N, C-alpha and C positions, 0 to 999 in steps of 0.2 A: 740377417741378412733383412734391412733394412726394403722396407715394397718397392721397387718399381714400376711405377703404374703407367712411365710413360716410353715405358722400353715393351716393343710385344716379337712374339716367334710364330709365323705363322706359315705356315710345308708351303700356304699358297701364294707368301707374297713373297720377294726378291729370295727364290728358291730354299728358305724360312732360316734368313741371314734376322739379323736383331735387326730389329726396324721404331723407328719412334713411330708412336701408333699413329694409324691416321693416315702415314707417307711414304713415300720407301723410300723415303733417307737409312742409310742402314748405318750404322753406329759403327762399324767398319769407317764406314768414308766420313763421319766425323773426326773420329778416329786421327785417323791419313792425315788433316787440315792438324791436328791438333801437333802432330808430330811431327807438322812441316815446317812452322814458327809459327802458323797461325793466332791469331788470342779466339776465344772465347765469341764475340765485338766480333769477327772475321765471320767466323761461321756461323753468326742471328746473320748477317749483313750480306753472305751469298742467300741462304737459309731464309726469309724471310720469312715463312712458316713455323719456323720452331720461336721456339721460348728460352730463355736461360735456364730454364728447369727443365727440357729437355737436351740439351745438353753437360749439367750436370749428375742427368742423368745415365747416360748416355757415357760417359765417364767414369763412373760407379759402377752401371753393366763390366765393362771395359776391367776399368779392374777384379771383381771381381770373376774372372770368366780365368784373368791373371793366373794373380791368386792361387785359385786354385784348381787349375793344370800344370801347374811348372811346382815339380818336388827337387830342393836344391839335392845333391849326392854331396852326406857330410864328406868335412877337408880331414 
C-alpha cells in the first residue's frame, strides 16, 4: 500500500477516528460529503485548510479500509 502521510490516527484526537494531519477533519466527513454528491472542490471550499492531496488521501484511505473489511460470499 502506498504511504498515506496526510492521514493520522491518534486516540486523543476525535476518539481515534482517522483525520487529516494537523486538523480535526475526519476522513468520514470528507467521504460523506463526496457520497452526498459534493465535488472535491466543494470539500476544499468548505475546509480551506485542506489541500487537494488531503482529499485524495482521505479517499484512498477509505477505499483501503473498505477493501480490507468487506469479504463477499462466493456466488
